[in-house]
C-alpha positions in Angstrom: 10.4 -5.6 7.9 7.6 -4.4 10.2 4.0 -5.1 9.5 1.4 -2.7 11.0 -2.1 -4.0 11.4 -5.3 -2.0 12.2 -7.9 -4.6 13.5 -11.1 -2.7 13.0 -14.7 -3.8 13.6 -15.5 -4.4 10.0 -12.1 -4.4 8.2 -8.6 -5.3 9.0 -5.9 -3.3 7.2 -2.2 -4.2 7.0 0.9 -2.3 5.8 4.4 -3.5 5.3 7.3 -1.2 6.1 10.9 -1.8 5.0 12.9 0.9 6.7 10.6 4.0 6.5 9.2 2.9 3.0 5.7 1.5 2.5 6.1 -1.6 0.3 2.7 -3.1 0.6 -0.9 -2.5 1.7 -4.0 -4.7 1.9 -7.4 -4.9 3.5 -9.5 -8.0 4.5 -12.9 -8.4 6.2 -12.6 -8.7 10.0 -14.1 -12.0 11.1 -12.4 -13.2 14.2 -9.3 -11.0 15.1 -6.6 -13.7 15.0 -8.0 -15.1 11.8 -8.3 -11.6 10.3 -4.7 -10.7 11.2 -3.4 -14.0 9.9 -5.4 -13.6 6.6 -4.2 -10.0 6.2 -0.6 -11.0 6.8 -0.8 -13.9 4.3 -2.4 -11.7 1.6 0.1 -8.9 2.2 3.2 -11.2 1.9 1.8 -12.8 -1.2 1.3 -9.4 -2.8 4.8 -8.2 -2.1 6.5 -11.6 -2.6 8.2 -11.8 0.8 8.5 -14.8 3.1 7.0 -14.9 6.6 10.5 -15.0 8.2 11.2 -11.5 6.9 8.6 -10.0 9.3 10.3 -8.9 12.5 7.2 -7.5 14.4 3.5 -7.2 14.0 2.5 -3.8 15.3 -1.2 -4.0 16.0 -3.8 -1.4 16.9 -7.5 -0.8 16.5 -10.6 -2.2 18.3 -9.7 -5.8 17.9 -6.0 -5.6 18.9 -6.9 -6.5 22.5 -8.0 -10.0 21.5 -4.6 -11.0 20.1 -1.9 -12.8 22.1 1.8 -12.3 22.2 2.4 -14.0 18.8 0.6 -14.6 15.6 2.1 -17.2 13.3 5.2 -17.2 15.6 5.7 -13.5 14.9 5.9 -11.2 18.0 2.9 -9.0 18.4 3.4 -5.5 19.9 0.2 -3.6 20.8 0.2 0.2 19.9 -2.2 2.6 21.5 -4.7 3.7 18.9 -4.4 7.4 19.7 -0.6 7.1 19.2 -1.1 5.3 16.0 -3.6 7.9 14.7 -1.3 10.8 15.5 1.9 9.2 14.1 0.1 7.9 11.1 -1.4 11.3 10.3 2.0 13.0 10.5 3.6 10.3 8.4 1.0 10.4 5.7 0.8 14.2 5.5 4.5 15.0 5.9 3.6 17.6 8.5 5.5 18.4 11.7 2.3 19.1 13.5 -1.4 18.5 12.8 -4.9 18.0 14.1 -5.6 14.4 12.8 -9.3 13.7 12.5 -9.9 9.9 12.3 -13.3 9.4 10.6 -14.6 6.0 11.3 -17.7 4.7 13.1 -17.4 7.8 15.1 -14.8 10.6 14.9 -11.7 11.0 17.0 -9.5 14.1 17.1 -5.8 13.9 17.9 -3.3 16.7 18.1 0.1 15.4 17.1 3.6 16.9 17.0 6.7 15.4 15.4 8.6 15.8 18.7 6.4 13.0 20.1 3.7 14.9 21.8 0.4 13.2 20.9 -2.9 14.3 22.6 -6.4 13.0 22.3 -8.5 16.2 22.4 -12.0 14.8 21.9 -14.2 14.0 19.0 -17.9 13.1 18.4 -20.0 10.0 18.2 -21.1 11.1 14.8 -19.5 9.3 11.9 -20.0 6.4 9.5 -22.0 4.4 12.1 -24.4 7.3 12.3 -25.0 7.2 8.5 -25.6 3.4 8.7 -27.8 3.6 11.7 -30.0 6.5 10.6 -30.3 5.0 7.1 -31.4 1.7 8.5 -34.0 3.4 10.7 -35.3 5.8 8.1 -34.7 4.1 4.7 -34.2 0.4 5.7 -30.9 0.4 3.8 -27.4 -0.1 5.0 -25.1 -0.4 1.9 -22.9 2.6 2.1 -22.3 2.7 -1.7 -26.0 2.6 -2.4 -26.7 5.3 0.2 -24.1 7.6 -1.1 -25.4 7.2 -4.7 -28.9 8.0 -3.5 -27.7 11.0 -1.5 -25.8 12.4 -4.5 -29.2 12.8 -6.3 -31.1 14.2 -3.3 -32.5 17.7 -2.7 -31.6 19.2 0.6 -34.2 21.9 0.3 -36.8 19.2 1.0 -35.0 18.3 4.3 -32.9 21.0 5.9 -33.8 24.5 7.1 -31.4 27.2 5.9 -30.3 30.4 7.5 -32.0 32.3 4.7 -35.2 30.5 5.4 -35.2 32.0 8.9 -33.4 35.3 8.6 -33.7 36.0 4.9 -30.0 36.9 4.8 -26.6 35.8 6.0 -26.0 35.8 9.8 -22.4 36.6 11.0 -20.0 34.4 9.1 -22.8 32.0 8.0 -24.1 32.5 4.5 -27.9 32.4 3.8 -27.7 29.0 2.1 -26.0 27.4 5.1 -27.9 24.9 7.2 -29.7 26.4 10.2 -31.3 23.1 11.2 -30.6 19.6 9.9 -34.0 17.9 9.1 -35.7 21.1 10.2 -37.6 21.6 7.0 -38.7 18.1 6.2 -41.2 18.0 3.3 -44.0 15.5 3.1 -42.9 14.7 -0.5 -39.2 14.1 0.4 -38.2 10.8 -1.1 -35.4 8.4 -0.1 -32.8 10.3 -2.2 -33.6 13.5 -0.3 -33.5 11.8 3.1 -30.2 10.1 2.3 -28.8 13.5 1.3 -30.0 14.9 4.6 -28.2 12.1 6.5 -24.9 12.6 4.7 -25.2 16.4 5.1 -25.8 16.1 8.9 -22.8 13.9 9.4 -20.5 16.0 7.3 -21.6 19.2 8.9 -21.3 18.0 12.5 -17.8 16.6 11.8 -16.8 19.8 10.0 -17.9 22.1 12.9 -16.1 19.9 15.5 -12.9 19.7 13.5 -12.9 23.5 12.8 -13.4 24.5 16.4 -10.7 22.1 17.6 -8.3 23.3 14.9 -8.9 26.9 16.0 -8.5 26.1 19.6 -5.1 24.5 19.0 -3.8 26.9 16.4 -3.9 24.3 13.7 -6.1 26.0 11.1 -3.8 25.1 8.3 -2.8 21.7 9.5 -5.9 19.5 9.6 -5.5 15.9 8.3 -8.6 13.8 7.6 -8.0 10.0 7.7 -10.1 6.9 8.2 -12.6 5.1 5.9 -15.2 7.8 6.0 -12.7 10.3 4.6 -13.1 8.4 1.3 -16.7 9.5 1.1 -16.9 12.2 -1.5 -20.1 13.7 -0.1 -18.9 13.7 3.5 -15.4 15.0 2.8 -16.8 17.8 0.5 -19.2 18.9 3.2 -16.5 18.9 5.9 -14.3 21.1 3.7 -17.2 23.5 3.0 -17.8 23.9 6.7 -14.1 24.3 7.4 -13.9 27.1 4.9 -16.5 29.0 6.8 -14.1 28.9 9.8 -11.1 29.7 7.7 -9.7 26.2 8.3 -8.1 24.0 5.6 -8.0 20.2 5.6 -6.3 17.6 3.5 -6.9 14.0 2.8 -3.6 12.3 2.2 -2.9 9.3 0.0 -3.5 6.0 1.9 -5.8 7.8 4.3 -7.6 4.6 5.2 -4.3 3.0 6.4 -3.5 5.7 8.9 -3.7 3.5 12.0 -1.8 0.6 10.5 0.9 2.9 9.2 1.1 4.8 12.5 1.5 1.5 14.5 4.3 0.3 12.2 6.1 3.6 12.3 5.8 3.7 16.1 7.6 0.4 16.4 10.1 1.2 13.7 11.2 4.4 15.6 11.3 2.4 18.9 13.5 -0.3 17.4 15.8 1.6 15.1 19.2 2.4 16.7 19.9 6.1 17.1 23.0 7.4 15.4 
């Protein structure tokens, strides 16, 4: 059994692989990296009813992986490059042979991955979940993502954003009249916190959607975009990304277990490296 671990800044996610099958998943808060990995491993093994001795390797990736030593609880630790883990994880989760994998976390990373082993980091944007939290703290003095999304779902973007129709009175090129011409470009004096929250979520979803769409078209992957990472679970953000992608004739999917992409990719990377070829 191989356990893949994504040691993130806020959460540590772990997945157990037996052969190529996922037999367990769990998430714990990240405190100190070694403690978080130990805690995630203990929770995972308890859930699946397996002893510690069954774990052959810990495949670790993510921001906190560099703080781990060679072993945790006497299990060998193998570090996996996060870009490799994102690419492999995206292909594994989606079942695709090639894909543009967009990892939506604090920021957004874009990885072009092919089943033959070619994995390339092609860019990204600093706009992501961290942008939502930062702007919301600055503007609304709130940081709970769940509360912010609930507020945003009830907001009125007409009190915040300037549309193409507001400027041109009609569609322009491929952009419909109701599309955003300027985020926060039409801020009304009577915009309340729901409207402002809606504007923040809309800004983040649109920026990611445009970046993803342009990258997909540049690499000929318009039908092979995979959205993963914690922010992909936001209904408002994922809906806005998909709306923008449709304007560019790009389609994106969010696979099951999207939030475990890095952990799954790390485990799958080590599994492929250690499985004898026949």
